MARBA-3410 file (N, C-alpha, C, O; in Angstrom, 1 decimal):
196
-4.6,-5.1,-1.7,-3.8,-4.7,-3.0,-2.1,-4.0,-2.7,-1.1,-4.1,-3.4 ~ -2.2,-3.2,-1.3,-1.4,-2.5,-0.9,0.0,-3.8,-1.1,1.0,-3.7,-1.9 ~ -0.2,-4.7,-0.4,0.0,-6.4,-0.2,0.3,-6.7,-1.5,1.5,-6.9,-1.5 ~ -0.2,-6.8,-2.7,0.1,-7.8,-3.9,0.5,-6.9,-4.7,1.5,-7.2,-5.4 ~ 0.1,-5.7,-5.0,1.1,-4.7,-6.1,2.2,-5.2,-6.0,2.3,-6.1,-6.8
3.2,-5.0,-5.2,4.4,-5.3,-5.4,4.5,-6.5,-6.4,5.2,-6.3,-7.4 ~ 3.8,-7.5,-6.2,4.1,-9.2,-7.0,3.8,-8.7,-8.4,4.5,-8.9,-9.4 ~ 2.8,-8.1,-8.4,2.3,-7.6,-9.9,3.7,-6.9,-10.4,4.1,-7.5,-11.4 ~ 4.5,-6.1,-10.1,5.8,-4.6,-10.5,6.3,-6.2,-10.4,6.2,-6.4,-11.6 ~ 6.8,-7.3,-9.9,7.8,-8.1,-9.9,7.8,-9.1,-11.4,8.8,-9.0,-12.2
7.0,-9.7,-11.5,6.4,-10.2,-12.5,6.5,-9.4,-14.0,7.1,-9.6,-15.0 ~ 5.6,-8.6,-13.7,6.5,-7.6,-15.1,7.6,-7.3,-15.1,8.0,-7.0,-16.2 ~ 8.3,-7.2,-14.2,9.6,-6.9,-14.5,9.7,-8.1,-14.8,8.6,-8.2,-15.3 ~ 10.3,-9.4,-14.9,10.8,-10.6,-14.8,10.6,-10.3,-16.5,11.4,-9.8,-17.3 ~ 9.5,-10.7,-16.9,8.5,-10.7,-18.6,9.5,-10.0,-18.7,10.6,-10.4,-19.0
9.3,-9.0,-18.4,10.2,-7.9,-19.1,12.0,-8.1,-19.5,12.3,-7.5,-20.6 ~ 12.8,-8.7,-18.9,13.5,-9.3,-18.7,13.9,-9.9,-19.8,15.0,-9.6,-20.5 ~ 13.0,-10.6,-20.0,13.0,-11.8,-21.4,13.1,-11.3,-22.4,13.6,-12.0,-23.3 ~ 12.5,-9.9,-22.8,12.5,-9.3,-24.1,13.9,-9.4,-24.9,13.7,-8.8,-26.0 ~ 15.4,-9.8,-24.8,16.3,-10.2,-25.6,15.9,-11.2,-25.7,15.7,-11.5,-26.9
15.5,-12.4,-24.8,15.5,-13.4,-25.6,14.5,-13.8,-26.6,14.6,-14.7,-27.4 ~ 13.5,-12.9,-26.4,12.3,-13.8,-27.4,13.2,-12.8,-28.8,13.4,-13.6,-29.7 ~ 13.5,-11.7,-29.0,14.1,-11.1,-30.1,15.0,-12.3,-30.7,14.7,-12.8,-31.9 ~ 16.2,-12.9,-29.8,16.9,-13.7,-30.3,16.0,-15.3,-30.6,16.9,-16.1,-30.4 ~ 15.4,-15.6,-30.7,14.5,-16.3,-30.8,13.8,-16.2,-31.7,13.4,-17.1,-32.5
13.4,-14.5,-31.8,12.4,-14.6,-33.1,10.6,-15.1,-32.8,9.7,-15.7,-33.5 ~ 10.6,-14.6,-31.3,9.2,-14.9,-30.6,9.0,-13.6,-30.3,10.0,-13.0,-29.9 ~ 7.7,-13.1,-30.5,6.7,-12.1,-29.0,7.3,-12.7,-27.8,7.9,-13.7,-27.7 ~ 6.9,-11.9,-26.6,7.1,-11.3,-25.4,5.8,-12.3,-24.8,6.0,-12.7,-23.7 ~ 5.0,-12.5,-25.2,3.2,-13.0,-24.5,3.9,-14.8,-24.9,3.9,-15.8,-24.2
4.5,-14.8,-26.6,4.6,-16.2,-26.7,5.8,-16.5,-25.9,5.6,-17.6,-25.2 ~ 6.6,-16.1,-25.7,7.9,-16.6,-24.8,7.3,-17.0,-23.3,7.3,-18.1,-22.8 ~ 7.1,-16.5,-23.1,6.4,-16.5,-21.3,4.9,-17.7,-21.7,4.7,-18.5,-20.7 ~ 4.2,-17.8,-22.6,3.5,-18.8,-22.4,4.4,-20.1,-22.5,4.0,-21.2,-21.9 ~ 5.4,-20.0,-23.2,6.2,-21.3,-23.5,6.4,-21.3,-22.3,5.9,-22.1,-21.5
7.4,-20.3,-21.9,8.0,-20.9,-20.0,6.7,-21.4,-19.2,6.6,-22.6,-18.9 ~ 5.9,-20.6,-18.8,4.8,-21.1,-18.4,4.5,-22.2,-18.4,4.5,-22.8,-17.4 ~ 4.2,-23.0,-19.9,4.4,-24.0,-19.6,5.5,-25.2,-19.5,5.5,-26.4,-19.3 ~ 6.1,-24.6,-19.8,6.9,-25.7,-19.5,7.2,-26.2,-18.0,7.4,-27.4,-17.7 ~ 7.0,-24.9,-16.9,7.2,-24.7,-15.6,5.5,-25.8,-15.3,5.6,-26.5,-14.4
4.9,-25.8,-15.7,3.3,-26.4,-15.4,3.9,-27.9,-16.0,3.2,-28.7,-15.5 ~ 4.6,-28.3,-16.5,5.2,-29.5,-16.9,5.8,-30.0,-16.3,5.5,-31.2,-16.3 ~ 6.8,-29.6,-15.3,8.0,-30.2,-14.8,6.8,-30.0,-13.1,7.7,-30.2,-12.4 ~ 6.2,-29.9,-12.7,5.7,-29.5,-11.3,6.4,-28.6,-10.9,6.6,-28.6,-9.7 ~ 6.8,-27.5,-11.7,7.3,-25.9,-10.5,6.3,-25.3,-10.0,5.2,-25.6,-10.5
6.5,-24.5,-9.0,5.8,-23.5,-9.0,5.3,-22.4,-9.7,6.0,-21.4,-9.9 ~ 3.7,-22.5,-10.5,3.5,-21.9,-11.1,3.5,-20.6,-11.6,2.7,-19.8,-11.1 ~ 4.2,-20.2,-12.4,4.4,-18.5,-13.0,3.0,-17.8,-12.8,1.9,-18.1,-13.4 ~ 3.2,-16.4,-11.6,2.2,-15.5,-11.5,1.4,-15.9,-10.6,0.4,-15.2,-10.3 ~ 1.8,-17.6,-9.5,1.0,-17.6,-8.8,1.8,-17.0,-7.5,3.0,-16.7,-7.4
0.9,-16.9,-6.6,1.3,-17.4,-5.1,1.7,-17.8,-4.7,2.1,-18.4,-5.7 ~ 2.5,-18.7,-3.3,2.3,-19.3,-3.0,1.0,-19.4,-1.8,0.8,-18.5,-0.9 ~ 0.1,-20.5,-1.8,-0.3,-21.0,-0.5,-0.7,-20.4,0.6,-1.8,-19.9,0.8 ~ 1.0,-20.4,1.4,1.4,-19.9,2.8,1.1,-17.8,2.3,0.9,-17.1,3.3 ~ 1.1,-17.1,1.0,0.7,-16.3,1.3,-0.3,-16.1,1.8,-0.2,-15.7,2.9
-1.5,-16.2,1.3,-2.7,-16.1,1.8,-2.9,-17.1,3.6,-3.4,-16.6,4.6 ~ -2.5,-18.1,3.4,-2.7,-18.4,4.9,-2.0,-18.3,5.5,-1.9,-19.4,6.0 ~ -0.9,-17.5,6.0,-0.2,-17.3,6.7,-0.4,-15.4,7.1,0.4,-14.6,7.6 ~ -1.8,-15.2,6.4,-2.4,-13.9,7.1,-3.6,-13.9,7.2,-4.4,-14.5,6.4 ~ -4.1,-12.9,8.3,-5.5,-12.9,8.3,-5.8,-11.4,8.0,-5.1,-10.4,8.1
-7.0,-11.3,7.7,-7.9,-10.1,8.1,-8.6,-9.8,9.0,-9.5,-10.6,9.3 ~ -8.2,-8.0,9.9,-9.3,-7.8,11.6,-9.6,-6.6,11.4,-9.2,-5.8,10.6 ~ -10.5,-6.6,12.3,-11.1,-5.3,11.8,-11.0,-4.9,13.3,-10.9,-5.8,14.1 ~ -10.9,-3.7,13.6,-10.8,-2.7,14.8,-11.4,-2.0,14.9,-11.9,-1.7,13.8 ~ -11.9,-0.9,16.3,-12.6,-0.5,17.1,-11.4,0.2,17.4,-10.4,-0.1,17.9
-11.8,1.8,16.9,-10.4,3.1,17.7,-12.0,3.3,18.2,-13.2,3.0,17.9 ~ -10.8,4.1,19.5,-11.8,5.7,20.2,-12.8,6.3,19.6,-13.4,5.9,18.6 ~ -13.0,7.1,20.0,-14.1,8.2,18.8,-12.8,9.2,18.5,-12.1,9.1,19.5 ~ -12.4,9.7,17.9,-12.3,10.8,17.4,-12.1,11.2,15.8,-13.0,10.8,15.1 ~ -11.1,11.9,15.4,-11.4,12.5,14.1,-10.3,12.2,13.0,-9.2,12.3,13.5
-10.3,11.9,12.0,-9.2,11.3,10.9,-8.7,12.5,10.2,-9.4,13.4,9.8 ~ -7.4,12.6,10.1,-6.6,13.5,8.8,-7.3,13.1,7.8,-8.0,12.1,8.3 ~ -7.6,13.3,6.4,-7.5,13.0,5.1,-6.4,13.8,4.7,-6.5,15.1,4.6 ~ -5.1,13.1,4.4,-3.9,13.0,4.0,-3.5,13.4,2.5,-2.4,13.4,2.0 ~ -4.6,13.7,2.0,-4.4,13.9,0.8,-5.7,14.8,-0.2,-6.1,14.6,-1.4
-5.9,15.9,1.1,-7.1,16.7,1.0,-5.6,18.0,1.0,-4.4,17.8,1.3 ~ -6.6,19.4,0.2,-6.2,20.0,-0.2,-6.0,21.5,0.6,-5.3,22.5,0.4 ~ -6.9,21.0,1.8,-6.6,21.4,3.2,-5.4,21.2,4.0,-4.8,22.1,4.6 ~ -5.2,19.9,4.0,-3.5,19.6,4.4,-2.4,19.9,4.1,-1.3,20.1,4.7 ~ -2.7,19.8,2.9,-1.9,20.6,1.7,-0.8,21.6,2.3,0.4,21.6,2.7
-1.9,22.4,2.3,-2.3,24.0,2.7,-1.2,23.9,4.3,-0.1,24.4,4.5 ~ -2.3,23.0,5.4,-1.9,23.3,6.4,-0.5,23.2,6.6,0.0,24.0,7.4 ~ 0.3,22.2,6.0,1.4,21.1,6.2,2.5,22.5,5.4,3.6,22.9,5.7 ~ 2.0,22.8,4.9,3.0,23.9,4.5,3.3,25.8,5.6,4.1,26.7,5.7 ~ 1.6,25.2,6.4,2.3,26.7,7.3,2.8,26.0,8.7,3.3,26.5,9.7
2.4,24.4,8.2,3.3,24.0,10.1,4.6,23.3,9.6,5.0,22.5,10.5 ~ 5.3,23.4,8.8,6.5,23.2,8.5,7.3,24.3,7.7,7.3,24.1,6.4 ~ 7.8,25.2,8.2,8.6,26.4,6.8,9.5,26.4,6.5,9.9,27.4,5.9 ~ 10.3,25.3,7.0,12.1,24.3,6.5,11.4,23.4,5.5,10.4,22.8,5.6 ~ 12.6,23.6,4.1,12.5,22.6,3.5,12.6,20.5,4.1,13.3,19.7,4.8
11.0,20.5,3.0,10.9,19.1,3.3,12.2,17.9,3.6,13.0,17.9,2.7 ~ 12.4,17.1,4.5,14.1,15.9,3.9,13.1,15.3,3.5,11.9,15.0,3.7 ~ 14.3,14.9,2.2,13.9,14.1,1.5,14.9,12.3,1.0,16.0,12.7,1.3 ~ 15.0,11.6,0.8,15.7,10.7,0.8,17.2,10.9,-0.1,18.3,10.2,-0.1 ~ 16.9,12.1,-0.8,17.6,12.6,-1.8,18.0,14.1,-1.1,17.8,15.1,-1.9
18.4,14.4,-0.3,18.5,15.9,0.0,16.9,16.8,0.2,15.8,16.4,0.3 ~ 17.2,18.1,0.1,15.7,18.6,0.3,14.6,19.1,-0.2,14.7,20.0,-1.1 ~ 13.6,18.7,0.2,12.5,18.9,-1.6,12.3,20.7,-2.0,11.6,21.7,-1.7 ~ 13.0,20.5,-2.7,12.7,22.3,-3.2,11.3,22.9,-4.3,11.2,23.6,-5.3 ~ 10.7,22.4,-3.8,9.0,22.2,-4.3,8.1,22.4,-3.4,8.5,22.0,-2.3
7.1,22.8,-3.4,5.6,22.8,-2.9,4.7,21.4,-2.7,4.0,20.9,-3.5 ~ 4.8,21.1,-1.9,4.1,19.7,-1.5,3.0,19.6,-2.4,2.2,20.6,-2.7 ~ 2.8,17.8,-3.2,1.5,18.2,-3.9,1.3,16.6,-3.1,1.9,16.3,-2.1 ~ 0.5,15.7,-3.9,-0.4,15.1,-3.9,0.8,13.6,-3.9,1.1,12.7,-3.1 ~ 1.3,14.1,-5.0,2.3,12.8,-5.9,3.3,12.6,-4.3,3.6,11.4,-4.0
3.5,13.6,-3.6,4.8,13.5,-2.5,4.0,13.1,-1.1,4.6,12.7,0.0 ~ 2.7,13.3,-1.3,2.5,12.9,0.3,1.7,11.6,-0.3,0.6,11.7,0.3 ~ 1.7,10.6,-1.2,1.4,9.4,-1.8,3.0,8.6,-2.5,2.9,7.6,-3.3 ~ 3.7,9.0,-2.3,5.0,8.9,-2.9,5.4,7.7,-2.4,4.7,7.1,-1.6 ~ 7.2,7.1,-2.8,7.3,6.0,-1.8,8.4,6.5,-1.2,9.0,5.7,-0.4
8.7,7.8,-1.3,9.7,8.1,-0.5,9.8,8.3,1.1,9.4,9.4,1.6 ~ 10.1,7.5,2.0,9.9,7.1,3.7,10.2,8.2,4.5,9.6,8.4,5.5 ~ 11.2,8.9,4.1,12.1,10.2,4.5,10.9,11.4,4.5,10.6,12.1,5.5 ~ 10.6,11.4,3.2,9.1,12.4,3.2,7.9,11.9,3.9,7.4,12.6,4.8 ~ 7.5,11.2,3.7,6.2,10.6,4.5,6.3,10.5,6.0,5.4,10.8,6.8
7.5,10.1,6.2,7.2,9.9,7.1,7.4,11.1,8.4,6.8,11.3,9.5 ~ 8.5,11.9,7.7,8.0,13.6,8.4,7.0,14.4,8.2,6.5,15.1,9.1 ~ 6.6,14.3,6.7,5.0,14.3,7.4,3.8,14.3,8.1,2.9,15.1,8.5 ~ 4.5,12.5,8.3,3.2,11.6,9.5,3.8,12.8,10.9,3.1,13.5,11.6 ~ 4.7,12.7,10.8,5.7,13.2,12.6,4.6,14.7,12.6,3.8,15.0,13.5
4.9,15.2,11.5,4.4,17.0,11.5,3.1,17.0,12.2,2.9,17.6,13.2 ~ 2.1,16.2,11.6,0.8,15.7,11.1,0.2,15.6,12.7,-0.8,16.2,13.1 ~ 1.2,14.9,13.5,0.7,13.9,14.6,1.5,15.1,15.9,1.0,15.2,16.9 ~ 2.4,15.5,15.7,3.0,15.9,16.5,2.4,17.7,16.9,2.3,18.2,18.1 ~ 2.0,18.4,15.5,1.5,19.7,16.3,0.3,20.1,15.6,0.1,21.3,15.4
-0.8,18.8,15.0,-2.6,19.0,14.6,-3.0,18.7,15.9,-2.8,17.7,16.5 ~ -3.8,20.3,16.5,-4.8,19.6,17.5,-6.3,20.7,16.2,-6.3,21.7,15.6 ~ -7.0,19.8,16.4,-9.1,19.8,15.9,-9.6,21.2,16.1,-9.6,21.6,17.2 ~ -10.1,22.1,15.2,-10.9,22.6,15.8,-11.6,22.7,17.5,-11.6,23.3,18.6 ~ -12.4,21.4,16.9,-12.9,21.0,18.4,-12.4,20.6,19.9,-13.0,20.1,20.9
-10.7,21.1,19.4,-9.6,20.5,20.9,-9.3,19.7,20.8,-8.4,19.5,21.6 ~ -9.5,18.5,19.9,-8.9,17.3,19.9,-7.8,16.9,19.2,-7.5,17.6,18.2 ~ -7.1,15.7,19.7,-5.7,15.6,18.1,-6.6,14.5,17.7,-7.7,14.0,18.0 ~ -5.3,14.2,16.4,-6.4,13.3,15.4,-6.6,12.0,15.8,-6.7,12.0,17.0 ~ -6.6,11.0,15.3,-6.5,9.3,15.5,-5.6,8.7,14.5,-5.3,7.6,14.2
-5.1,10.1,13.9,-4.6,9.2,12.8,-4.4,10.0,11.1,-4.8,11.2,11.2 ~ -4.1,9.8,10.3,-4.5,9.8,8.7,-4.9,9.2,7.9,-4.2,8.1,7.9 ~ -5.7,9.1,6.9,-6.1,8.1,5.8,-5.8,8.6,4.7,-6.0,9.8,4.6 ~ -5.6,8.4,4.2,-5.7,8.9,2.2,-5.5,7.4,1.3,-5.4,6.3,1.7 ~ -5.6,8.1,-0.2,-6.0,7.0,-0.8,-4.8,6.1,-1.8,-4.2,6.5,-2.8
-4.8,5.0,-1.1,-3.4,4.0,-1.6,-3.3,4.7,-3.5,-4.2,4.7,-4.2 ~ -2.2,5.1,-3.8,-1.1,4.9,-4.7,-1.9,3.8,-6.1,-1.9,4.0,-7.3 ~ -2.2,3.1,-5.6,-2.6,1.9,-6.3,-4.0,2.4,-6.6,-4.7,1.5,-7.2 ~ -4.5,3.5,-6.4,-6.3,3.3,-7.3,-7.4,3.2,-6.0,-7.4,2.9,-4.8 ~ -8.2,3.6,-7.0,-9.5,3.5,-6.1,-11.0,2.7,-6.6,-12.1,3.1,-7.0
-10.2,0.9,-6.3,-11.7,-0.1,-7.2,-13.1,0.5,-7.1,-13.3,1.7,-6.8 ~ -13.7,0.1,-7.3,-14.7,0.5,-7.6,-15.8,-0.6,-6.7,-17.0,-0.3,-6.6 ~ -15.1,-2.0,-6.0,-15.7,-2.2,-5.2,-14.7,-2.4,-4.1,-14.4,-3.5,-3.5 ~ -14.3,-1.2,-3.9,-13.3,-1.6,-2.4,-13.3,0.4,-2.6,-13.6,1.0,-3.6 ~ -12.9,0.8,-1.3,-12.8,2.1,-0.5,-11.6,2.8,-1.5,-11.7,3.7,-2.3
-10.5,2.1,-1.2,-9.2,2.2,-2.2,-8.5,3.2,-0.7,-7.3,3.5,-0.8 ~ -8.9,3.4,0.0,-8.4,4.4,1.1,-7.0,2.9,2.2,-6.9,1.7,2.1 ~ -6.4,4.1,3.1,-5.3,3.1,3.4,-5.3,4.4,4.5,-5.4,5.5,4.2 ~ -5.1,3.7,6.3,-5.5,4.2,6.9,-3.9,4.2,8.0,-3.4,3.1,8.2 ~ -3.4,5.1,8.5,-2.2,4.8,9.4,-2.8,5.3,11.2,-3.3,6.5,11.4
-2.8,4.6,12.0,-3.1,5.5,13.5,-2.0,5.3,14.2,-1.1,4.4,14.0 ~ -2.0,6.3,15.2,-1.1,7.3,16.0,-1.4,6.1,17.6,-2.4,6.0,18.4 ~ -0.8,5.8,17.5,-0.8,4.9,18.9,-0.5,5.8,20.5,0.2,5.7,21.5 ~ -1.1,6.4,20.0,-0.5,8.0,21.4,-0.9,7.2,22.8,-1.3,8.1,23.5 ~ -1.1,6.3,23.2,-1.4,5.6,24.7,-0.4,4.9,25.4,-0.1,4.8,26.6
0.0,4.2,23.7,1.0,3.3,24.3,2.3,4.1,24.5,2.9,3.9,25.5 ~ 2.7,5.2,23.3,3.6,5.8,23.2,3.5,6.9,24.6,4.5,7.7,24.7 ~ 2.5,7.0,25.6,2.4,7.4,26.7,2.6,6.9,28.3,2.7,7.4,29.4 ~ 2.6,5.0,27.6,2.6,4.0,28.8,1.4,3.7,29.5,1.3,3.2,30.6 ~ 0.6,4.2,28.8,-0.9,3.2,28.9,-1.8,2.9,28.0,-2.0,3.4,26.9
-2.5,1.6,28.7,-2.8,1.0,27.7,-3.7,0.7,26.6,-4.9,0.8,26.8 ~ -3.1,0.3,25.3,-3.8,1.0,24.1,-5.4,1.0,23.4,-5.5,-0.1,22.9 ~ -6.5,1.5,23.3,-8.0,1.8,23.6,-8.1,0.9,22.6,-8.8,-0.1,22.9 ~ -7.7,0.8,21.6,-8.2,-0.1,20.1,-8.2,-1.4,20.1,-7.1,-1.9,19.9 ~ -9.1,-2.4,20.4,-9.4,-3.2,20.5,-9.9,-4.2,18.9,-10.6,-3.8,18.0
-9.4,-5.1,19.0,-10.0,-6.7,17.8,-11.2,-6.7,17.6,-11.8,-7.1,18.6 ~ -11.6,-6.5,16.9,-13.7,-7.1,17.2,-13.9,-8.2,16.9,-14.6,-8.9,17.6 ~ -13.1,-8.8,15.4,-13.0,-9.4,14.8,-12.4,-10.4,13.9,-13.4,-11.0,13.7 ~ -11.7,-10.9,13.2,-10.7,-11.6,12.3,-10.7,-12.8,11.9,-10.4,-13.8,12.6 ~ -11.1,-12.8,10.5,-10.8,-14.1,9.5,-9.3,-14.8,9.2,-8.2,-14.4,9.4
-9.8,-15.9,8.8,-9.0,-15.7,7.4,-9.3,-15.7,6.3,-10.3,-15.1,5.8 ~ -8.4,-16.2,5.6,-8.7,-15.6,4.1,-9.3,-16.5,3.3,-8.3,-17.2,2.8 ~ -10.0,-16.8,2.9,-10.3,-17.7,1.8,-9.5,-17.9,0.5,-8.8,-17.0,0.1 ~ -9.7,-19.1,0.0,-9.3,-19.6,-1.3,-9.8,-18.5,-2.3,-9.0,-18.0,-3.1 ~ -11.3,-18.2,-2.2,-12.3,-17.9,-3.0,-12.7,-16.3,-2.3,-13.6,-15.8,-3.0
-12.2,-15.5,-1.1,-12.7,-14.8,-0.9,-12.7,-13.3,-1.9,-11.8,-13.2,-2.6 ~ -13.7,-12.4,-1.9,-13.9,-12.1,-3.4,-13.0,-10.9,-3.7,-12.7,-10.4,-4.8 ~ -12.6,-10.3,-1.6,-11.9,-9.1,-2.4,-9.9,-9.7,-2.6,-8.9,-8.9,-2.9 ~ -9.9,-11.1,-2.3,-8.2,-11.4,-3.2,-8.8,-11.6,-4.5,-8.3,-11.3,-5.5 ~ -9.3,-11.9,-4.5,-10.1,-12.7,-6.1,-10.2,-10.8,-6.7,-9.6,-10.8,-7.8
-10.5,-9.9,-6.5,-10.6,-8.6,-7.5,-9.3,-8.0,-7.1,-8.8,-7.1,-7.8 ~ -8.6,-8.6,-5.8,-7.3,-8.0,-6.5,-6.2,-8.8,-7.3,-5.5,-8.3,-8.2 ~ -6.1,-9.8,-7.0,-5.6,-11.1,-8.1,-6.4,-10.5,-9.2,-5.8,-9.5,-9.7 ~ -7.7,-10.7,-10.0,-7.4,-10.1,-11.3,-6.5,-8.4,-11.5,-5.6,-8.6,-12.3 ~ -6.5,-7.3,-11.0,-6.2,-6.2,-11.1,-4.6,-6.7,-11.4,-4.0,-6.6,-12.5
-4.2,-7.3,-10.3,-2.6,-7.3,-10.3,-1.9,-8.5,-11.6,-0.7,-8.6,-12.0 ~ -3.0,-9.2,-12.0,-2.6,-10.4,-13.0,-1.7,-11.6,-12.4,-0.5,-11.8,-12.7 ~ -2.4,-12.1,-11.3,-1.9,-12.7,-10.5,-2.5,-13.9,-9.2,-3.3,-13.6,-8.4 ~ -2.0,-15.0,-9.4,-3.4,-16.1,-8.5,-2.9,-16.4,-7.7,-1.7,-16.5,-8.1 ~ -3.0,-16.6,-6.4,-3.4,-17.5,-5.3,-3.7,-18.7,-5.4,-4.4,-19.0,-6.3
-3.1,-19.9,-4.3,-3.6,-21.3,-4.1,-4.8,-20.8,-3.2,-5.6,-21.5,-2.7
END
């Protein structure tokens, strides 16, 4: 979903951009869109709302084994409260300093200046109750929590690589993404796009 959701947004934006043309032709937007798609199909052009085969074939799904440890739930109330204690200065954002308390919207938002600053404080300042340092953060996807999956994203901190020692994480399995992969099919349905 994290990879395909932007394509859904782009298609929706392109459709909305056709509204003035639909109005001028006296058609509703869905009717105009169907006409355009039909014309593209007739000319053999790439189909509207379809991803090229290379999108699927150029990617693989990897399963990783991480070292033993704990993850910070980046969207937990306790984490938001701890962040306020760990960082007493205003948080940096792409538009200047944040003048309000942190919320879930900030932690899952698109402002990479802010989310990177938050991750840096968690990585550098947090030691867990058992004396260990967290492996990274996990957080709910801003695209939601589907009934057929977790809807969680993970960000792993490669502390060993940063220290110049070998990375303890290993790849345990990898596979291509099949045309009829059930997870791909579910995401395509949510995004209203198709892939070959």
